[in-house]
C-alpha positions as CSV (number, residue, x, y, z in Angstrom):
1,X,81.8,97.2,128.2
2,X,83.7,99.9,126.4
3,X,84.4,99.5,122.6
4,X,88.1,99.5,123.3
5,X,87.7,96.7,125.8
6,X,85.5,94.7,123.5
7,X,88.1,95.1,120.8
8,X,90.9,93.9,123.0
9,X,88.8,90.8,124.1
10,X,88.2,89.9,120.4
11,X,92.0,90.4,119.7
12,X,92.9,88.1,122.6
13,X,90.6,85.4,121.4
14,X,91.9,85.7,117.8
15,X,95.5,85.5,119.1
16,X,94.7,82.5,121.2
17,X,93.1,80.7,118.3
18,X,96.1,81.7,116.0
19,X,98.5,80.1,118.5
20,X,96.5,77.0,119.2
21,X,95.3,76.7,115.5
22,X,92.1,75.2,116.8
23,X,90.5,76.8,113.7
24,X,92.1,77.6,110.3
25,X,93.9,80.9,110.4
26,X,91.8,82.5,107.7
27,X,88.6,81.6,109.4
28,X,89.9,83.0,112.7
29,X,90.8,86.3,111.1
30,X,87.6,86.7,109.2
31,X,85.6,85.6,112.3
32,X,87.3,88.3,114.3
33,X,86.5,90.9,111.6
34,X,82.8,89.8,111.5
35,X,82.6,90.0,115.4
36,X,83.9,93.6,115.4
37,X,81.3,94.4,112.7
38,X,78.4,92.8,114.6
39,X,79.5,94.6,117.8
40,X,79.4,97.9,115.9
41,X,83.0,98.7,116.5
42,X,83.7,98.9,112.7
43,X,81.1,99.6,110.0
44,X,79.7,96.4,108.5
45,X,80.9,97.6,105.1
46,X,84.4,97.5,106.4
47,X,84.3,93.8,107.5
48,X,85.2,92.5,104.0
49,X,86.6,95.8,102.5
50,X,90.1,94.4,103.1
51,X,89.6,92.0,100.1
52,X,89.8,95.1,97.9
53,X,92.9,96.5,99.6
54,X,95.8,97.2,97.2
55,X,98.1,94.9,99.1
56,X,95.7,92.0,98.6
57,X,95.7,92.7,94.9
58,X,99.5,92.7,94.9
59,X,99.5,89.3,96.8
60,X,97.2,87.7,94.3
61,X,99.0,89.1,91.2
62,X,102.5,88.1,92.5
63,X,101.3,84.6,93.2
64,X,100.3,84.4,89.5
65,X,103.6,85.9,88.3
66,X,105.5,83.5,90.5
67,X,103.6,80.5,89.2
68,X,104.3,81.6,85.7
69,X,108.1,81.4,86.3
70,X,107.6,77.9,87.6
71,X,105.3,76.7,84.8
72,X,107.8,77.9,82.2
73,X,110.8,76.4,84.1
74,X,112.4,79.8,84.7
75,X,112.5,79.7,88.4
76,X,114.1,76.3,88.5
77,X,116.7,77.3,85.9
78,X,117.6,80.4,88.1
79,X,117.7,78.2,91.1
80,X,120.0,75.6,89.5
81,X,122.4,78.3,88.5
82,X,122.5,79.9,91.9
83,X,122.9,76.5,93.6
84,X,125.8,75.8,91.2
85,X,127.6,78.8,92.7
86,X,126.6,78.4,96.4
87,X,126.2,74.7,96.5
88,X,123.4,73.2,98.6
89,X,124.7,74.5,101.8
90,X,121.9,76.0,103.7
91,X,123.9,78.7,105.4
92,X,125.2,80.0,102.1
93,X,121.7,80.1,100.6
94,X,120.3,81.9,103.7
95,X,123.1,84.4,103.6
96,X,122.8,85.1,99.9
97,X,119.0,85.4,99.9
98,X,119.0,87.7,103.0
99,X,121.7,90.1,101.6
100,X,119.9,90.4,98.2
101,X,116.5,90.9,99.8
102,X,117.8,93.5,102.3
103,X,119.6,95.5,99.6
104,X,116.5,95.5,97.3
105,X,114.1,96.4,100.1
106,X,116.2,99.4,101.1
107,X,115.1,101.1,97.9
108,X,111.7,99.5,97.2
109,X,108.8,98.2,99.3
110,X,109.2,95.3,101.6
111,X,106.1,93.7,100.1
112,X,107.4,94.1,96.5
113,X,110.8,92.7,97.4
114,X,109.4,89.6,99.0
115,X,106.9,89.1,96.2
116,X,109.4,89.3,93.3
117,X,112.0,87.2,95.1
118,X,109.6,84.4,96.1
119,X,109.6,82.5,92.8
120,X,113.4,82.8,92.7
121,X,113.7,81.3,96.2
122,X,111.2,78.6,95.3
123,X,113.4,77.8,92.3
124,X,116.4,77.6,94.6
125,X,114.5,75.3,97.0
126,X,113.7,73.0,94.0
127,X,117.2,72.9,92.8
128,X,118.8,72.4,96.2
129,X,116.0,70.0,97.3
130,X,115.3,72.1,100.4
131,X,111.8,72.6,101.7
132,X,110.7,76.3,101.3
133,X,110.2,76.6,105.1
134,X,113.9,76.7,105.5
135,X,114.4,79.8,103.3
136,X,111.1,81.8,103.0
137,X,111.1,83.3,106.5
138,X,114.7,84.5,106.2
139,X,113.6,86.2,102.9
140,X,110.7,87.9,104.7
141,X,112.7,89.0,107.6
142,X,115.5,90.4,105.4
143,X,112.9,92.4,103.5
144,X,111.7,94.0,106.7
145,X,115.3,94.6,108.0
146,X,116.4,96.1,104.7
147,X,113.5,98.6,104.8
148,X,115.1,100.1,108.0
149,X,118.2,101.2,106.1
150,X,116.9,104.3,104.3
151,X,114.2,106.9,104.7
152,X,112.2,105.5,101.7
153,X,112.7,101.8,102.7
154,X,109.4,101.5,104.7
155,X,106.5,103.8,105.5
156,X,107.3,104.1,109.3
157,X,110.5,105.8,108.5
158,X,108.7,108.4,106.3
159,X,106.0,108.9,109.0
160,X,108.6,109.5,111.7
161,X,110.4,112.1,109.6
162,X,107.1,113.8,108.7
163,X,106.1,113.9,112.4
164,X,109.4,115.7,113.2
165,X,108.9,118.2,110.4
166,X,105.3,118.9,111.3
167,X,106.5,119.7,114.9
168,X,109.0,122.2,113.5
169,X,112.0,119.9,114.2
170,X,114.8,118.6,112.1
171,X,113.5,115.6,110.1
172,X,115.6,112.5,109.3
173,X,117.8,112.5,106.2
174,X,117.6,110.0,103.4
175,X,120.5,107.8,104.7
176,X,120.3,108.7,108.4
177,X,118.5,105.5,109.1
178,X,121.5,103.5,107.9
179,X,123.2,104.2,111.2
180,X,120.9,101.8,112.9
181,X,119.4,100.0,109.9
182,X,122.7,98.5,108.8
183,X,123.7,97.1,112.3
184,X,120.2,95.7,112.7
185,X,120.4,94.0,109.2
186,X,123.8,92.5,110.0
187,X,122.6,91.3,113.4
188,X,119.4,89.9,111.9
189,X,121.4,87.9,109.3
190,X,123.7,86.5,111.9
191,X,120.8,85.6,114.1
192,X,119.1,83.6,111.3
193,X,122.4,81.8,110.5
194,X,123.2,80.9,114.0
195,X,119.9,80.7,115.9
196,X,116.9,81.4,113.7
197,X,117.5,78.5,111.3
198,X,117.4,76.1,114.3
199,X,113.9,77.3,115.1
200,X,112.6,77.0,111.6
201,X,110.5,73.9,110.9
202,X,112.2,70.9,109.3
203,X,110.0,69.3,106.6
204,X,110.8,66.8,103.9
205,X,111.3,68.4,100.5
206,X,108.3,68.1,98.2
207,X,107.6,70.6,95.4
208,X,104.2,72.3,95.7
209,X,102.0,70.8,92.9
210,X,100.6,74.2,92.1
211,X,104.2,75.3,91.1
212,X,105.2,72.2,89.3
213,X,106.7,73.2,85.9
214,X,104.8,71.9,82.9
215,X,106.8,73.3,80.1
216,X,110.5,73.3,81.2
217,X,111.9,73.0,77.7
218,X,110.0,76.0,76.3
219,X,112.8,78.5,76.1
220,X,110.7,81.3,74.6
221,X,108.1,81.0,77.4
222,X,110.9,81.1,80.0
223,X,112.3,84.3,78.3
224,X,108.9,85.9,78.3
225,X,108.1,85.1,81.9
226,X,111.6,86.4,82.9
227,X,111.1,89.7,81.0
228,X,107.7,90.1,82.7
229,X,109.2,89.5,86.2
230,X,112.2,91.8,85.4
231,X,109.9,94.7,84.3
232,X,107.7,94.2,87.4
233,X,110.8,94.4,89.6
234,X,112.1,97.5,87.9
235,X,108.7,99.3,88.0
236,X,108.2,98.4,91.6
237,X,111.7,99.7,92.5
238,X,111.2,103.0,90.6
239,X,107.8,103.4,92.4
240,X,106.7,105.9,89.7
241,X,104.0,108.4,90.6
242,X,100.8,107.6,88.8
243,X,101.7,103.9,88.5
244,X,100.8,102.2,91.8
245,X,102.4,98.9,92.7
246,X,99.1,97.0,92.5
247,X,98.7,98.2,88.8
248,X,102.2,97.0,88.0
249,X,101.5,93.6,89.7
250,X,98.1,93.1,88.0
251,X,99.5,94.1,84.6
252,X,102.3,91.5,85.0
253,X,99.9,88.8,86.0
254,X,97.6,89.5,83.0
255,X,100.6,89.4,80.7
256,X,101.6,86.0,82.0
257,X,98.2,84.6,81.0
258,X,97.9,86.5,77.7
259,X,101.4,85.4,76.6
260,X,100.6,81.7,77.5
261,X,103.2,81.4,80.3
262,X,100.3,79.8,82.2
263,X,96.6,79.3,81.5
264,X,93.6,80.9,83.3
265,X,93.0,77.8,85.4
266,X,96.6,77.6,86.5
267,X,96.5,81.3,87.4
268,X,93.5,80.8,89.6
269,X,95.0,77.8,91.3
270,X,98.3,79.6,92.0
271,X,96.7,82.1,94.4
272,X,97.0,81.2,98.0
273,X,93.5,82.1,99.3
274,X,94.5,81.5,103.0
275,X,96.9,84.4,102.7
276,X,94.3,86.6,101.0
277,X,91.5,86.0,103.6
278,X,93.9,86.1,106.6
279,X,95.3,89.5,105.6
280,X,91.9,90.9,104.7
281,X,90.5,89.8,108.1
282,X,93.4,91.3,110.0
283,X,93.0,94.6,108.2
284,X,89.5,94.9,109.7
285,X,90.7,93.9,113.1
286,X,93.5,96.6,112.9
287,X,90.8,99.1,111.9
288,X,88.9,98.1,115.0
289,X,92.0,98.7,117.2
290,X,92.2,102.2,115.8
291,X,88.5,103.1,115.7
292,X,87.7,101.8,119.2
293,X,90.6,103.6,120.7
294,X,92.1,100.3,122.0
295,X,95.5,101.0,120.6
296,X,95.6,104.5,122.0
297,X,94.3,103.2,125.4
298,X,97.3,100.9,125.5
299,X,99.6,103.8,124.6
300,X,98.1,106.0,127.3
301,X,98.6,103.3,129.9
302,X,102.3,102.9,129.0
303,X,102.8,106.7,129.2
304,X,101.1,106.8,132.6
305,X,103.3,104.0,133.9
306,X,106.4,105.9,133.0
307,X,105.8,108.5,135.7
308,X,106.4,112.2,135.7
309,X,110.2,112.3,135.2
310,X,111.4,109.0,133.7
311,X,114.9,108.3,132.4
312,X,115.2,109.1,128.7
313,X,116.5,105.6,127.9
314,X,113.5,104.1,129.8
315,X,111.1,106.3,127.7
316,X,112.7,105.2,124.5
317,X,112.7,101.5,125.6
318,X,109.1,101.6,126.6
319,X,107.9,103.2,123.4
320,X,110.0,100.7,121.4
321,X,108.4,97.8,123.3
322,X,104.9,99.3,122.8
323,X,105.4,99.8,119.1
324,X,107.0,96.3,118.7
325,X,104.0,94.8,120.4
326,X,101.3,96.7,118.4
327,X,103.0,96.2,115.1
328,X,102.6,92.4,115.4
329,X,98.8,92.9,114.9
330,X,98.5,96.3,113.2
331,X,100.2,97.5,110.0
332,X,103.5,99.1,110.6
333,X,102.2,102.3,108.9
334,X,99.2,102.5,111.4
335,X,101.5,101.7,114.3
336,X,104.0,104.5,113.5
337,X,101.2,107.0,112.6
338,X,99.6,106.3,116.1
339,X,102.7,106.6,118.1
340,X,104.8,109.2,116.3
341,X,102.8,112.2,117.6
342,X,102.8,110.7,121.1
343,X,106.6,110.3,120.9
344,X,107.1,113.9,119.9
345,X,104.9,115.2,122.7
346,X,106.6,113.1,125.3
347,X,110.1,114.1,124.1
348,X,109.2,117.8,124.2
349,X,107.6,117.5,127.7
350,X,110.7,115.7,129.1
351,X,113.2,117.8,127.2
352,X,114.9,114.9,125.4
353,X,115.8,114.4,121.8
354,X,112.7,113.8,119.6
355,X,115.0,112.3,117.0
356,X,116.0,109.5,119.4
357,X,112.4,108.7,120.4
358,X,111.0,108.8,116.9
359,X,113.9,106.6,115.6
360,X,113.0,104.0,118.2
361,X,109.3,104.1,117.2
362,X,110.1,103.9,113.5
363,X,112.4,100.9,113.9
364,X,110.1,99.1,116.3
365,X,107.2,99.5,113.9
366,X,109.1,97.5,111.4
367,X,110.0,94.7,113.9
368,X,106.9,92.7,113.0
369,X,108.7,89.4,113.1
370,X,106.7,87.4,115.6
371,X,103.4,86.9,113.7
372,X,102.4,86.2,110.1
373,X,99.9,89.1,110.2
374,X,102.2,91.9,111.3
375,X,103.5,92.7,107.8
376,X,102.7,91.6,104.3
377,X,106.2,90.2,103.8
378,X,105.5,87.6,106.5
379,X,102.1,86.7,105.2
380,X,103.3,86.3,101.6
381,X,105.5,83.4,102.6
382,X,103.0,81.6,104.8
383,X,101.3,79.6,102.1
384,X,104.3,78.5,99.9
385,X,106.3,77.5,103.0
386,X,103.3,75.9,104.8
387,X,104.2,77.7,108.0
388,X,102.1,77.6,111.2
389,X,101.5,80.7,113.4
390,X,103.7,79.3,116.1
391,X,106.7,79.1,113.6
392,X,106.7,82.9,113.5
393,X,106.4,83.2,117.3
394,X,109.3,80.8,117.9
395,X,111.6,82.4,115.3
396,X,110.6,86.0,115.5
397,X,110.6,86.8,119.2
398,X,114.3,86.3,119.5
399,X,114.9,88.7,116.6
400,X,112.6,91.3,118.1
401,X,114.6,91.1,121.4
402,X,117.9,91.4,119.5
403,X,116.6,94.5,117.7
404,X,115.6,95.9,121.0
405,X,119.1,95.4,122.4
406,X,120.8,96.9,119.3
407,X,118.5,99.9,119.6
408,X,119.5,100.5,123.2
409,X,123.1,100.4,122.2
410,X,123.0,102.5,119.0
411,X,120.4,105.2,119.5
412,X,122.0,106.9,122.5
413,X,125.3,107.1,120.6
414,X,124.0,108.4,117.3
415,X,121.1,110.5,118.6
416,X,122.1,111.6,122.1
417,X,119.3,112.3,124.5
């Protein structure tokens, strides 16, 4: 059996176990990574290398910072003040959270946006007595949608622009993505308000014991934790060269412990280890898709099925569908990096607009709404909201299809074939 075929078999087994939840998600992901290592598809040293990935470090650190805002009572204070303005109406809360998250993620990373807003949303949930499952997925989705608005909002956008430049073509401008990113964000928010919220799980409100505030009357500690969170937000937004996001996050977490906002034991307990191991395992599986050629094999099959002289809109739709499928299991960066050169080559061969094709690939690579493992934003909210894999499937597939329809309507108008 070819390595690519072996990898696809392992992936199918992992997906089946994710959906059935016959095994815990983290064990399934790590089991898939170990299987690929034993099969020789990825080096054995890569099986657990995901645990040292910078995104994993950000996850762990932001869990600690978020817990600090709860232990000091800051998150609940912020939540109470927001609820005073919006009331406990779920629609108002979903709308406000999604707008803020989308705007922030248009200028900073989706992961950073979700991470820094999570404790605020948890505070809102506590104040409004709403289970986090009702608000966390809208937060994650908005972070992904907002990243589509600008060139710097998410890595696939930069990769698409770079692929055009490398081919000697006009790259995308800084705000060119807004032409499709803003409509997608607006449609995404409307979808969550009208349809998506009906698909989210309904659970009785109960504050997570790990986040239960222990010193709500300590004003100085609240102020310190608030300053730490604010500095982390600003530094993540600035994305300064020489100051990686993981360093910012770890620094913030260390300060939370050193200043007494929470103690060492509380810091360790605040980390959601399911999220950590699930993400690390899927990083290894994504590496297997790349190393074995499984992802490229799927791409080649799609291109072959298009025929020798397909309609431009059909090509764009097929590449969008392919990218949207792959990005549910690969990082959006890897997905865009794989398909961008293929998109340029196809566009040149058929004599159609490379900008239209690359825009579809970039947008689709950010449509990782249907699984928790498609993007760090989705995975971050898994633990605090106690989501199941099927919750993402039920809520996210509709949003992916909506993005597909918006793409079909907007791209031919703004980037004619």
